[in-house]
C-alpha positions in Angstrom: -136.8 -73.9 -41.8 -137.6 -70.7 -40.1 -133.5 -69.6 -40.5 -134.4 -70.1 -44.5 -137.2 -68.3 -44.1 -135.5 -65.0 -41.9 -132.6 -65.1 -44.5 -135.0 -65.5 -47.6 -137.5 -62.7 -46.6 -134.8 -60.0 -46.7 -133.6 -61.4 -50.1 -136.9 -61.6 -51.8 -138.2 -58.0 -50.5 -134.9 -56.6 -51.8 -135.5 -58.1 -55.3 -138.9 -57.4 -55.7 -138.4 -53.8 -54.5 -135.8 -53.7 -57.5 -138.7 -55.0 -59.9 -141.1 -52.0 -58.7 -141.6 -49.0 -61.3 -143.0 -45.5 -59.8 -144.9 -47.2 -57.0 -143.6 -46.0 -53.8 -146.7 -47.5 -51.9 -145.6 -50.9 -52.8 -141.9 -50.3 -51.9 -143.3 -49.6 -48.5 -145.9 -52.0 -48.3 -143.1 -55.2 -49.2 -140.6 -53.3 -46.4 -143.2 -53.4 -43.6 -144.2 -57.0 -44.4 -140.7 -58.1 -44.9 -139.8 -56.4 -41.4 -143.0 -58.0 -39.5 -142.5 -61.5 -40.8 -138.7 -61.3 -40.1 -139.9 -60.4 -36.6 -142.1 -63.2 -36.3 -139.8 -65.8 -37.6 -136.7 -64.3 -35.1 -139.6 -64.9 -32.1 -140.4 -68.5 -33.5 -136.2 -69.2 -33.4 -135.8 -67.9 -29.8 -138.8 -70.0 -28.9 -137.1 -73.1 -30.4 -133.9 -72.2 -28.7 -135.5 -72.1 -25.5 -136.6 -75.3 -26.1 -134.1 -77.4 -27.1 -130.8 -74.9 -26.4 -130.2 -74.2 -30.0 -132.0 -74.5 -33.4 -130.0 -75.2 -36.9 -131.0 -75.5 -40.3 -128.4 -78.1 -42.2 -125.0 -78.0 -41.2 -123.8 -74.4 -41.9 -126.5 -72.4 -40.1 -127.3 -72.5 -36.5 -128.8 -70.3 -33.8 -127.8 -70.6 -30.2 -128.4 -68.9 -26.9 -126.4 -66.2 -27.7 -127.2 -65.8 -31.3 -131.0 -65.8 -30.6 -130.2 -62.5 -28.4 -128.6 -61.0 -31.5 -131.0 -62.1 -33.8 -133.9 -61.3 -31.9 -132.6 -57.6 -31.0 -132.3 -56.8 -35.0 -135.6 -58.0 -35.9 -137.5 -56.2 -33.0 -135.8 -52.7 -33.9 -135.5 -53.5 -37.7 -139.4 -53.8 -37.7 -140.0 -49.7 -36.0 -137.0 -48.8 -38.0 -138.8 -50.0 -41.4 -142.0 -48.2 -40.3 -140.1 -45.1 -39.8 -138.4 -45.4 -43.4 -141.5 -45.2 -45.0 -142.4 -41.8 -43.2 -138.6 -40.5 -43.6 -138.2 -41.1 -46.8 -142.1 -39.9 -47.8 -141.0 -36.7 -45.9 -137.9 -36.4 -48.0 -139.4 -36.8 -51.0 -142.2 -33.7 -50.4 -139.5 -31.6 -49.6 -137.5 -32.2 -53.2 -134.4 -33.6 -51.3 -135.0 -37.2 -53.0 -137.0 -38.6 -55.8 -138.9 -42.0 -56.6 -135.3 -43.6 -57.8 -133.3 -42.9 -54.8 -136.5 -44.8 -52.5 -135.8 -47.6 -54.3 -132.3 -47.5 -53.6 -132.6 -47.1 -50.3 -135.2 -50.3 -49.8 -133.2 -52.5 -51.9 -129.7 -51.7 -49.7 -131.8 -51.8 -46.9 -132.9 -54.9 -47.1 -129.4 -56.5 -48.1 -128.1 -54.9 -45.0 -130.7 -57.1 -43.4 -129.8 -59.9 -45.1 -126.1 -59.7 -44.0 -126.6 -59.2 -40.5 -129.3 -62.5 -40.4 -126.5 -64.6 -42.3 -123.6 -63.0 -40.0 -125.7 -64.2 -37.3 -127.4 -67.6 -38.0 -123.9 -68.9 -40.2 -122.0 -71.8 -38.2 -118.5 -70.6 -40.1 -116.4 -68.1 -39.1 -115.4 -67.7 -42.7 -119.3 -67.2 -43.8 -119.5 -64.9 -40.6 -116.8 -62.4 -42.1 -118.4 -62.3 -45.8 -121.7 -61.4 -44.0 -120.1 -58.8 -42.0 -118.3 -57.7 -45.1 -121.2 -57.5 -46.7 -122.9 -54.9 -44.9 -119.7 -52.8 -45.5 -120.4 -52.8 -49.0 -124.5 -52.4 -48.5 -124.2 -49.7 -46.1 -121.4 -47.7 -47.9 -123.7 -46.5 -50.7 -126.3 -45.9 -48.3 -123.8 -43.3 -46.5 -123.3 -41.6 -49.9 -126.9 -41.6 -50.6 -127.5 -37.9 -50.9 -124.5 -37.7 -53.2 -122.8 -34.8 -51.5 -119.2 -34.3 -51.3 -119.3 -34.6 -47.5 -121.4 -37.7 -47.9 -119.0 -39.5 -50.5 -116.4 -38.7 -48.4 -117.7 -40.1 -45.4 -118.6 -43.4 -47.6 -115.3 -43.9 -48.7 -113.7 -43.2 -45.6 -116.2 -45.9 -44.0 -115.6 -48.3 -46.8 -111.6 -47.9 -46.5 -111.4 -48.4 -42.8 -114.0 -51.0 -42.4 -112.5 -53.1 -45.2 -109.1 -52.5 -44.0 -110.1 -53.6 -40.2 -111.9 -57.0 -41.6 -108.5 -57.7 -43.7 -107.5 -57.9 -40.1 -109.8 -60.0 -39.0 -109.6 -62.3 -41.8 -106.2 -62.8 -41.3 -107.0 -63.4 -37.8 -109.6 -65.9 -38.3 -107.2 -67.7 -41.1 -104.6 -68.0 -38.1 -107.5 -69.5 -36.0 -108.5 -72.2 -38.7 -104.8 -73.2 -39.9 -104.6 -76.1 -37.5 -107.6 -77.7 -39.4 -107.0 -76.4 -42.5 -103.5 -77.9 -42.5 -104.7 -80.9 -41.4 -106.7 -81.3 -44.9 -110.6 -80.3 -43.6 -112.3 -79.5 -47.0 -115.6 -78.9 -45.3 -116.6 -75.5 -43.6 -115.1 -75.6 -40.3 -117.9 -74.6 -37.4 -117.6 -72.7 -34.4 -117.8 -76.1 -32.4 -115.0 -77.7 -34.7 -113.1 -74.4 -34.0 -113.7 -74.2 -30.0 -112.6 -78.3 -29.9 -109.4 -77.2 -31.5 -108.5 -74.3 -29.1 -106.5 -76.3 -26.8 -104.3 -77.5 -29.5 -103.5 -73.9 -30.8 -99.9 -72.8 -30.5 -100.3 -70.2 -27.6 -98.7 -67.4 -29.3 -100.4 -67.8 -32.8 -103.5 -67.9 -30.8 -102.7 -64.7 -29.2 -102.0 -63.1 -32.3 -104.9 -64.4 -34.5 -107.1 -62.7 -31.3 -105.6 -59.5 -31.2 -106.2 -59.7 -35.3 -109.8 -60.3 -34.8 -110.7 -58.2 -32.0 -108.8 -55.0 -33.8 -110.8 -56.3 -37.2 -114.0 -56.5 -35.9 -113.5 -53.9 -33.4 -113.5 -51.6 -36.2 -116.9 -52.3 -36.9 -118.3 -52.3 -33.3 -116.2 -49.0 -33.2 -113.5 -49.2 -30.4 -111.1 -46.4 -29.8 -108.9 -46.0 -31.9 -110.8 -47.7 -34.9 -113.9 -45.8 -34.2 -112.7 -42.6 -36.5 -115.2 -43.9 -39.4 -118.3 -43.5 -37.3 -119.0 -40.0 -36.4 -118.4 -38.7 -40.1 -120.5 -42.0 -41.5 -123.4 -41.4 -38.9 -123.4 -37.4 -39.6 -124.3 -38.1 -43.2 -126.1 -41.1 -43.7 -130.2 -41.8 -43.7 -131.2 -41.6 -40.0 -133.2 -45.5 -40.4 -129.8 -46.6 -41.4 -128.1 -45.1 -38.7 -130.5 -46.3 -36.3 -129.6 -50.0 -37.7 -125.6 -49.1 -37.3 -125.6 -48.4 -33.5 -128.7 -50.5 -32.5 -127.7 -53.8 -34.4 -124.8 -53.9 -36.8 -122.4 -52.9 -33.3 -124.1 -56.1 -31.9 -123.3 -58.4 -35.1 -119.8 -57.5 -34.7 -119.8 -57.7 -31.1 -121.0 -61.4 -31.5 -118.2 -62.3 -33.8 -115.6 -61.2 -31.3 -117.4 -62.9 -28.6 -117.0 -66.0 -31.1 -113.6 -65.7 -30.9 -113.0 -65.0 -27.4 -114.5 -68.4 -26.2 -111.6 -70.0 -28.7 -108.8 -68.1 -27.3 -110.2 -68.6 -24.0 -110.2 -72.4 -24.3 -106.3 -72.0 -25.7 -104.7 -69.6 -23.7 -107.0 -68.9 -20.5 -109.3 -66.2 -20.1 -107.0 -63.5 -18.5 -105.4 -62.6 -22.2 -108.7 -61.7 -23.9 -110.4 -60.1 -21.1 -107.6 -57.7 -20.4 -107.5 -56.6 -24.2 -111.2 -56.0 -23.8 -111.1 -54.0 -20.2 -108.1 -52.0 -22.2 -110.2 -50.9 -25.6 -113.3 -50.3 -23.5 -111.6 -48.3 -20.9 -110.1 -46.0 -23.7 -113.5 -45.8 -25.8 -115.3 -44.9 -23.0 -112.8 -42.1 -21.8 -112.0 -40.8 -25.4 -116.1 -40.8 -25.8 -116.6 -38.9 -22.8 -114.3 -35.8 -23.7 -115.5 -35.7 -27.5 -119.3 -35.8 -26.5 -118.6 -32.0 -24.8 -117.1 -30.8 -28.0 -119.9 -32.0 -30.4 -121.5 -29.3 -32.6 -123.7 -31.9 -34.6 -126.4 -34.0 -32.4 -125.7 -36.7 -34.7 -122.5 -37.0 -34.0 -123.1 -36.6 -30.4 -125.3 -39.9 -30.7 -122.1 -41.7 -32.7 -119.9 -41.1 -29.8 -122.5 -42.3 -27.4 -122.6 -45.6 -29.0 -118.8 -45.6 -29.1 -119.1 -44.9 -25.0 -121.7 -48.1 -24.9 -119.4 -50.3 -26.8 -116.4 -49.7 -24.4 -119.1 -50.5 -21.5 -120.2 -53.6 -23.2 -116.2 -54.6 -23.7 -115.5 -53.6 -19.9 -118.9 -56.3 -19.0 -117.1 -59.0 -21.1 -113.6 -58.1 -19.8 -114.7 -58.1 -16.1 -116.6 -61.7 -16.6 -119.0 -63.3 -14.3 -121.8 -60.8 -13.5 -120.3 -58.0 -15.6 -120.9 -60.3 -18.6 -124.3 -61.1 -18.1 -125.0 -57.4 -17.5 -123.1 -56.5 -20.9 -125.1 -58.7 -23.1 -128.3 -57.2 -21.0 -126.6 -53.6 -21.7 -126.4 -54.5 -25.4 -130.5 -55.2 -25.4 -131.1 -51.9 -24.0 -129.1 -49.7 -25.7 -130.2 -51.3 -29.1 -134.0 -50.1 -28.1 -132.9 -47.0 -26.3 -130.3 -45.9 -29.2 -132.6 -46.7 -32.3 -135.5 -44.7 -30.2 -132.8 -41.9 -29.8 -131.9 -41.5 -33.6 -135.0 -42.2 -34.9 -136.1 -39.0 -33.1 -133.3 -37.0 -34.0 -134.6 -37.8 -37.7 -137.7 -36.0 -36.8 -135.6 -33.2 -35.3 -133.7 -33.1 -38.9 -137.0 -32.9 -40.4 -138.3 -30.1 -38.8 -135.2 -27.9 -38.6 -133.5 -28.9 -42.0 -130.1 -29.1 -39.9 -128.0 -31.2 -37.6 -126.1 -28.7 -36.2 -127.0 -28.1 -32.4 -126.9 -24.0 -32.3 -129.7 -24.3 -35.2 -131.7 -26.5 -33.3 -134.1 -24.8 -30.0 -137.3 -24.9 -28.6 -138.1 -28.8 -29.9 -140.4 -29.5 -26.7 -142.4 -26.5 -28.2 -142.3 -27.4 -31.9 -142.3 -31.5 -31.2 -143.2 -32.0 -28.0 -143.6 -35.9 -28.7 -140.6 -36.1 -30.2 -139.0 -33.9 -27.6 -140.1 -35.7 -24.6 -138.9 -39.2 -26.4 -135.6 -37.4 -27.1 -135.3 -36.7 -23.2 -136.5 -39.9 -22.4 -133.7 -41.8 -24.8 -130.9 -39.2 -23.2 -132.0 -40.1 -19.8 -131.6 -43.7 -20.7 -128.7 -43.9 -22.7 -126.5 -42.2 -19.8 -127.7 -44.6 -17.1 -130.6 -42.8 -15.1 -132.6 -44.8 -13.0 -135.3 -46.4 -13.4 -134.0 -47.3 -16.7 -132.3 -50.7 -17.4 -129.0 -49.2 -18.6 -128.5 -47.8 -14.9 -128.6 -51.3 -13.4 -126.3 -53.0 -16.4 -123.9 -50.3 -15.9 -123.9 -50.5 -12.2 -123.7 -54.0 -12.3 -120.6 -54.2 -14.6 -118.4 -51.5 -12.4 -119.7 -53.5 -9.4 -118.3 -56.6 -11.3 -115.1 -54.6 -11.7 -114.3 -52.9 -8.8 -112.5 -55.8 -7.2 -109.9 -57.1 -9.7 -109.5 -53.6 -11.6 -110.4 -50.8 -9.0 -108.6 -48.1 -11.2 -110.0 -49.1 -14.5 -113.8 -49.1 -12.8 -112.7 -46.0 -11.5 -112.1 -44.0 -14.4 -115.0 -45.7 -16.4 -117.2 -44.1 -14.0 -115.7 -41.1 -14.4 -116.1 -41.2 -18.0 -119.7 -42.0 -17.5 -120.4 -39.2 -15.1 -118.4 -37.0 -17.8 -121.1 -38.3 -20.8 -123.7 -37.5 -18.4 -122.7 -33.7 -17.9 -121.8 -33.3 -21.4 -125.1 -35.0 -23.0 -127.2 -33.1 -20.6 -125.6 -29.6 -21.7 -126.7 -30.2 -25.3 -129.7 -31.8 -24.9 -130.8 -28.5 -22.5 -129.9 -25.7 -25.2 -131.7 -28.0 -28.0 -135.0 -28.7 -26.3 -135.8 -25.4 -24.5 -135.5 -22.0 -25.7 -137.2 -20.1 -28.2 -137.4 -22.1 -31.7 -137.2 -20.1 -35.0 -140.3 -17.8 -35.9 -140.1 -19.6 -39.1 -140.4 -23.2 -37.4 -144.0 -24.5 -37.5 -145.1 -26.6 -34.4 -146.6 -30.4 -35.5 -145.1 -33.6 -35.6 -146.0 -34.4 -39.2 -147.0 -37.8 -40.1 -148.1 -40.9 -37.7 -145.2 -42.7 -39.4 -142.5 -40.6 -37.9 -144.6 -40.8 -34.6 -145.7 -44.4 -33.9 -142.4 -46.4 -34.3 -140.4 -43.9 -31.8 -143.3 -44.4 -29.4 -143.4 -48.0 -29.9 -139.6 -48.1 -28.8 -140.3 -46.0 -25.9 -142.7 -48.2 -24.7 -140.7 -51.4 -25.0 -137.6 -49.4 -23.2 -139.9 -48.3 -20.4 -141.4 -51.8 -19.9 -138.2 -53.9 -19.9 -136.7 -51.4 -17.4 -139.4 -52.9 -14.8 -140.6 -55.8 -16.3 -138.0 -58.0 -18.2 -139.2 -61.2 -19.8 -137.8 -64.1 -17.9 -137.2 -66.4 -20.9 -135.0 -63.6 -22.6 -133.3 -63.4 -18.8 -133.1 -67.1 -19.4 -131.2 -66.9 -22.7 -129.1 -64.2 -21.6 -127.5 -66.1 -18.2 -127.6 -69.5 -20.9 -125.4 -67.6 -23.2 -122.9 -65.6 -20.6 -122.6 -68.7 -18.4 -118.7 -69.4 -20.2 -117.7 -66.3 -20.2 
């Protein structure tokens, strides 16, 4: 029943938002209540999974250890992002950038985006999961082109074409995995457990080709290099709260699809094949992101390349396996909190300076002291500086790979070091120095500050005291990886 409710809430919220006429306060109220209820039911689902190992609604929807981590992370970041959306859209409306019609469009698509991700996480069918992830593309394409500027429309079309093409690869790979069951006359939806059970009977060559298609397809959504090209453009043009969901949640949902198929290919040909591919994509993503960060002139694109780097780090963890897999899944949680916080802080900077170009942003610590402090906190967290949790997960991942992949591990370490240096250079320039005399100091609405403070507190506490129940979920989820 909880799964039904967590799917029904964003659907109903989107429908109610469609019916609202000229009352922004009602749109805000619906968004806040819906996100709060989603978080409550996500927690209830996690508690049910802790009790029995999985939680199901009918035959077609179920949440296991792995799914519960991704589900809870989405709901936990979705709530502060919804709160922030209220203040962000209000500020843009006050500036005359958007009107009520745009705010209404935003919330309708925002709830549909959340619904599509919840659907993809909870379904037991690989085909339905593909439909859910494809639905995230359709709902967010309109949000990328939200401001109707030529550059935004170009980014939206680029996003739509590249992701649709990538998901076409994923669909073809899914059909190759399903072919034995489909050829056997199955008419019902084939579940992940059915697919896993049929893994040893797959033809090794077909299974390898299928996983390559799946990895390229869903890897496009994750943002692996070289399928990453949509990400910097989309991130720089999309409303900040949606970008926070892209980086903090959608990345994890797409990664979940890859991990589901990884178990199937491992049962067919062993772990080496999938692990080698993940190590390859992980390393090139880290290296390309590291060098790209140095050349960035736009702070939203800077954060986009940071997300690509962290996708690579997660891929390395699952590629190394064992302790690396545990650390990679924990890294997902830390990265979702840190990057959501960073993007929301970047939203405050944009509202204050009306520019995403770093050369136009100076003296943030004097004009936005709380936002500036949290941005620096987020920078230290995502670059793996102790005592933040990402330092521990990166160290664990590199430790897991040093024995089996020493060259790859050293190259990844150098890439992570370059990211820190490049990031530091940009952050110092933005945070300090003299702000333009026309820029007045002040954080603005509490709606713009409270959500990032909430995420900062969660990130800091989780770095020192991580709930034992979550550790148990992660440990149980990664035993097979």
